[in-house]
C-alpha positions in Angstrom: 5.3 -30.3 40.4 4.8 -30.8 36.7 7.9 -30.4 34.5 8.3 -27.0 32.8 6.9 -26.9 29.2 9.4 -27.8 26.5 10.8 -24.9 24.5 9.7 -24.8 20.9 12.0 -26.5 18.4 14.7 -24.4 16.8 13.9 -23.7 13.2 16.7 -22.3 11.0 16.0 -21.4 7.4 19.3 -21.9 5.5 18.5 -19.2 3.0 16.1 -16.3 2.6 17.1 -14.5 -0.5 15.3 -11.2 0.3 13.7 -9.5 3.2 11.9 -6.1 3.3 12.9 -5.7 6.9 9.7 -7.0 8.5 10.2 -10.3 10.2 6.5 -11.1 10.3 6.5 -13.8 7.6 9.3 -15.7 9.3 7.8 -15.2 12.8 4.3 -16.4 11.6 5.9 -19.5 10.1 7.7 -20.3 13.4 11.2 -19.7 12.0 13.6 -19.0 14.8 16.4 -17.6 12.7 17.2 -17.3 9.0 20.3 -16.7 6.9 19.1 -13.6 5.1 20.8 -12.2 2.1 21.6 -8.7 3.3 23.4 -7.5 0.1 22.5 -8.0 -3.5 24.0 -11.1 -5.2 26.1 -8.9 -7.5 26.9 -6.1 -5.1 30.4 -4.6 -4.9 32.1 -3.5 -1.6 30.4 -0.1 -1.4 26.9 -1.4 -2.1 27.3 -4.3 0.4 28.4 -1.9 3.1 25.5 0.4 2.5 22.9 -2.4 2.5 24.3 -3.8 5.7 24.3 -0.4 7.2 20.6 -0.1 6.4 20.0 -3.4 8.2 21.7 -2.0 11.3 19.3 0.9 11.2 16.4 -1.5 11.2 17.9 -3.4 14.1 18.3 -0.2 16.1 14.8 1.1 15.4 12.4 1.2 18.4 10.3 -1.9 18.6 12.5 -4.0 16.2 11.5 -7.6 16.4 14.9 -8.8 15.1 17.8 -10.1 17.1 21.2 -10.0 15.3 22.8 -13.4 15.4 26.6 -13.0 16.1 27.1 -16.4 17.9 25.2 -19.6 18.0 23.6 -18.9 21.4 21.9 -15.9 20.0 19.6 -18.2 18.0 18.0 -19.8 21.2 18.0 -16.3 22.8 16.0 -15.0 19.9 13.5 -17.8 20.4 13.2 -17.2 24.1 12.7 -13.4 23.6 10.1 -13.9 20.9 12.3 -12.3 18.3 13.5 -13.5 14.9 17.2 -14.2 14.6 18.9 -12.4 11.7 21.9 -14.2 10.4 23.6 -11.8 8.0 24.6 -13.6 4.8 25.9 -12.9 1.3 25.5 -15.0 -1.9 28.8 -13.8 -3.4 32.2 -12.8 -2.2 32.5 -10.0 -4.7 32.5 -7.3 -1.9 35.8 -8.7 -0.6 37.4 -8.0 -3.9 41.0 -9.2 -3.6 41.3 -7.7 0.0 41.4 -10.5 2.5 41.3 -8.0 5.4 37.8 -7.1 4.4 36.6 -10.5 5.8 37.3 -9.4 9.3 35.9 -5.9 8.6 32.5 -7.2 7.4 32.5 -9.8 10.1 32.6 -6.9 12.6 29.5 -5.5 10.8 27.7 -8.8 11.5 28.5 -11.0 8.4 28.3 -14.6 9.4 27.7 -16.6 6.1 29.1 -15.9 2.7 28.7 -17.9 -0.5 32.1 -18.2 -2.3 30.6 -17.6 -5.7 27.2 -16.8 -7.2 26.4 -18.4 -10.6 29.4 -16.8 -12.4 33.1 -17.2 -11.8 34.8 -14.7 -9.5 38.2 -14.3 -7.9 37.5 -17.3 -5.6 36.4 -19.9 -8.2 33.8 -21.1 -10.7 30.1 -20.6 -10.4 27.7 -23.4 -11.3 26.6 -21.7 -14.5 30.1 -21.4 -16.1 29.7 -23.8 -19.0 33.1 -23.9 -20.8 35.3 -25.3 -18.0 35.4 -25.9 -14.3 38.8 -24.7 -13.0 37.7 -25.1 -9.4 39.0 -23.0 -6.5 41.6 -20.4 -7.4 44.8 -19.6 -5.4 43.0 -16.6 -4.0 40.0 -18.9 -3.2 42.2 -21.1 -1.1 43.4 -18.0 0.8 39.9 -16.8 1.2 38.8 -20.2 2.6 41.6 -20.0 5.2 40.7 -16.5 6.2 37.0 -17.2 6.5 37.8 -20.2 8.7 40.0 -18.0 10.9 37.6 -15.1 11.2 34.5 -17.2 11.7 32.4 -16.6 8.5 30.6 -19.7 7.3 31.5 -20.9 3.8 28.5 -21.5 1.6 29.0 -23.5 -1.6 25.4 -23.5 -2.9 26.0 -21.7 -6.2 29.6 -22.9 -6.7 30.6 -25.4 -9.4 31.1 -29.0 -8.4 34.9 -28.7 -8.6 35.0 -25.4 -6.6 32.7 -26.9 -4.0 34.7 -30.1 -3.5 38.0 -28.2 -3.4 36.7 -25.7 -0.9 35.4 -28.5 1.3 38.8 -30.2 1.2 40.6 -27.0 2.0 38.3 -25.9 4.9 39.2 -26.7 8.5 35.7 -26.0 9.6 32.3 -27.3 8.4 31.1 -25.9 5.1 27.5 -25.4 4.1 25.2 -25.9 1.1 22.5 -23.6 2.5 20.1 -24.2 -0.3 20.8 -27.0 -2.8 19.3 -30.3 -3.8 20.5 -33.7 -5.2 21.4 -34.1 -8.9 20.5 -37.7 -8.5 16.8 -36.8 -8.0 16.6 -33.8 -10.4 19.5 -33.0 -12.7 19.2 -29.3 -12.4 22.2 -27.0 -12.8 21.9 -25.8 -9.2 21.8 -29.2 -7.7 24.8 -31.2 -6.4 26.3 -34.6 -7.2 26.5 -37.3 -4.5 30.3 -36.7 -4.4 29.8 -33.1 -3.5 27.1 -33.9 -0.9 29.5 -36.3 0.7 32.4 -33.8 0.6 30.3 -31.3 2.5 29.2 -33.9 5.1 32.8 -34.9 5.6 33.6 -31.5 7.0 30.7 -31.7 9.5 28.6 -29.4 7.3 25.0 -29.3 6.4 23.0 -29.4 3.2 19.9 -27.2 3.2 17.4 -29.1 1.0 15.2 -26.6 -0.8 11.6 -26.3 -1.9 12.5 -23.8 -4.6 11.5 -24.7 -8.1 14.9 -24.2 -9.6 16.2 -27.1 -7.6 12.9 -29.1 -6.9 11.8 -29.6 -10.5 12.2 -32.3 -13.1 12.6 -29.8 -15.9 9.2 -30.8 -17.5 6.7 -27.9 -17.9 3.9 -30.2 -16.8 5.5 -31.2 -13.6 5.6 -28.2 -11.1 7.6 -28.6 -7.9 5.9 -30.4 -5.0 6.5 -31.0 -1.4 6.6 -34.7 -2.1 9.6 -34.1 -4.4 11.2 -32.0 -1.7 10.9 -34.9 0.7 12.5 -37.2 -1.9 15.5 -34.9 -2.0 15.6 -34.9 1.8 15.6 -38.7 1.9 18.3 -38.9 -0.8 20.6 -36.5 1.0 20.0 -38.2 4.3 20.9 -41.6 2.7 24.0 -40.3 1.0 25.4 -37.8 3.6 23.7 -38.8 6.8 20.6 -37.4 8.5 22.8 -35.3 10.8 23.9 -33.3 7.7 20.4 -32.4 6.4 18.8 -29.0 6.9 16.3 -26.9 5.1 17.0 -23.9 2.9 13.9 -22.6 1.3 15.2 -19.7 -0.8 12.1 -17.8 0.1 11.5 -14.0 -0.1 10.2 -12.9 3.2 8.3 -9.8 2.2 4.9 -8.1 2.8 4.4 -7.4 -0.9 5.6 -9.9 -3.6 6.3 -7.0 -5.9 9.3 -6.2 -3.7 11.0 -9.3 -5.0 10.1 -8.7 -8.7 13.4 -7.1 -9.5 15.3 -10.2 -8.4 12.9 -12.5 -10.2 13.4 -10.5 -13.4 17.1 -10.5 -13.0 17.2 -14.3 -12.6 15.0 -14.8 -15.6 16.9 -12.5 -17.9 20.5 -13.3 -16.7 20.3 -17.1 -16.0 18.7 -19.0 -18.8 19.4 -22.4 -17.3 17.5 -21.7 -14.1 15.3 -18.6 -14.1 14.8 -18.5 -17.8 13.6 -22.1 -18.2 11.5 -22.0 -15.1 9.8 -18.7 -16.0 8.8 -20.1 -19.4 7.2 -23.1 -17.7 5.5 -21.5 -14.8 5.6 -17.7 -15.1 7.7 -15.3 -13.2 5.6 -14.5 -10.1 7.1 -15.2 -6.7 4.4 -17.7 -5.6 5.0 -19.8 -8.7 8.5 -20.6 -7.7 7.4 -22.9 -4.8 5.1 -25.9 -4.4 1.4 -25.1 -4.3 0.2 -24.1 -0.9 3.5 -22.9 0.5 4.4 -19.7 -1.3 5.8 -17.8 1.7 7.7 -18.4 4.9 4.3 -18.3 6.7 3.7 -21.8 5.6 6.9 -23.2 7.0 5.1 -25.7 9.3 3.7 -27.4 6.2 7.2 -28.1 5.0 8.0 -29.9 8.3 4.7 -31.8 8.0 5.7 -33.0 4.6 8.8 -34.5 6.0 6.8 -36.2 8.7 4.4 -37.6 6.1 7.4 -38.9 4.2 8.4 -41.0 7.1 11.0 -39.0 9.0 10.7 -39.3 12.8 10.0 -36.4 15.1 13.6 -36.2 16.3 14.9 -36.4 12.7 12.5 -33.5 11.7 13.8 -31.5 14.7 17.4 -32.0 13.5 16.6 -31.0 9.9 14.4 -28.1 11.0 17.3 -26.4 12.8 19.3 -28.7 15.1 21.9 -29.7 12.4 22.4 -26.1 11.2 22.8 -25.0 14.9 25.5 -27.6 15.5 27.4 -26.7 12.4 27.2 -23.0 13.0 28.4 -23.4 16.5 31.5 -25.2 15.2 32.1 -22.6 12.5 31.6 -19.5 14.7 33.5 -20.9 17.7 
């Protein structure tokens, strides 16, 4: 008898910053599961609760094509069922306030990934756009890292300052993630990370989700828009610095039917964050498609991202690992 057909590769997008509740763009792009931001980046506790509750309504709706990911095995299960895995994530720990017990409470609601800080400082530490000093991880931040380790919420350092990120990596007893960040050595953007930070994340067993997003995949010159070739350069650099087993993909896409749905977030980033959204919008406008390389404006084109890695010289097994295998391994360790 011929061998059974091989299962499709696991594809995990490290960060989708917005979804309108329809998994179609991700499903069309062959994405098995995604870390979807399920509460606004600046939400407080009440808003985060309400937005996660709305997601549970979507999950319970008849005919839902999502599968809520609560453990690593749910990702392969979603693939086998023909569903899209929803990894509930936050891009800030503001909803926790100073109450560590909220970590377990939101974990019970499905939270599985949380970024310690967004661009600003919070109770946990410094964000990457605090310009006057970098005080690193606070005392509360150390307690939060310990609690997230114990409960099983993945620690994301993508928007943290360099010092906060390295101190959190050193404090963590489980792998930590950069779900969507590139290499400062390639493009010295405020959101990108030094080699020292990339190595610190890898030392925990963590994964760096290399991104196609223009904020991180751009030279800073208005005449040089982001390209997939530049994305592949970042992937090679991170692989050489941190090891191929620590490289993933974090697109920072919006997975929506109508790009207008994302406009409020685009406008917020342009107005509030001059060193990322402001500079980029002046160079290329503030439409959703313009934030990504030409030809890949939505998750529907995810296969082209993988093809770009293959063209850049990565082997098939390496692309499989970057597409999802590395994130799956790290998440299994974190959520164990």
